[in-house]
Structures are given as C-alpha cells and as structure tokens.
C-alpha positions in Angstrom: 21.5 -11.6 20.9 22.8 -15.2 20.7 20.6 -15.9 17.7 22.4 -13.3 15.6 25.8 -14.5 16.9 25.1 -18.0 15.5 24.2 -16.8 12.1 26.6 -16.2 9.2 27.2 -12.4 8.7 25.7 -12.5 5.2 22.5 -14.2 6.5 22.1 -11.6 9.3 22.6 -8.8 6.7 20.0 -10.3 4.5 17.7 -10.7 7.5 18.0 -7.0 8.4 17.7 -5.9 4.8 14.4 -7.8 4.5 13.2 -6.4 7.8 13.9 -2.8 6.8 12.3 -3.5 3.3 9.2 -4.9 4.9 8.9 -1.9 7.2 9.3 0.5 4.3 6.7 -1.4 2.3 4.2 -1.3 5.2 4.9 2.4 5.7 4.2 3.2 2.0 1.1 1.0 2.0 -0.3 2.7 5.1 0.5 6.2 3.6 -1.2 5.3 0.3 -4.3 3.9 2.0 -4.6 6.9 4.3 -4.3 9.2 1.3 -6.9 7.2 -0.7 -9.4 7.2 2.2 -8.9 10.9 2.7 -9.6 11.5 -1.0 -12.7 9.4 -0.8 -14.0 11.3 2.3 -13.3 14.7 0.7 -15.0 13.6 -2.5 -18.1 12.3 -0.6 -18.2 15.5 1.4 -18.2 17.8 -1.7 -19.9 15.8 -4.4 -22.0 13.2 -2.6 -21.8 9.5 -2.3 -23.5 8.6 -5.6 -21.0 10.7 -7.7 -18.0 9.2 -5.9 -19.4 5.6 -6.3 -20.0 6.2 -10.0 -16.5 7.5 -10.5 -15.1 4.7 -8.4 -16.8 2.1 -10.6 -15.6 3.8 -13.8 -12.0 3.9 -12.5 -12.1 0.3 -11.3 -13.4 -0.9 -14.7 -10.7 1.1 -16.5 -8.1 -0.4 -14.2 -9.3 -3.9 -14.8 -9.2 -3.4 -18.5 -5.7 -2.2 -18.3 -4.6 -5.1 -16.1 -6.3 -7.8 -18.1 -5.6 -6.6 -21.6 
C-alpha cells in the first residue's frame, strides 16, 4: 500500500479509473468473442461449413468496403 500513499490522489484516482475501464473492456471483448464463436458453431451445425464460410466472406468484404470507403 505504500505505493498508493506516495501518489497524488488524482493520479491514484486516474489509475483506478483506467484499471476498471480496462477490466470492463476485456469483459465486453470476451463476451463478444464468446457470442461470435457460439454463432459460428450453431451456424456450422445447422447449415454446414461451406455455407458459413461463404457468408463469412461476404460479410467480411462488406465490412471492409464500409471501413475503407
């Protein structure tokens, strides 16, 4: 605890704010990736790998067009 006693209160508040923000970001990222993988597995189970791969390529090309243009 001596590290936090040596810091200015504003600096320690910013440190804790950034730590909480990074934890929330990781939590949302992990949740989004889990959902995406689950959707892929369900899609592969019901429609087959070739249909999911075709849809994935189409969506990726559409995303890249939106991002770059």
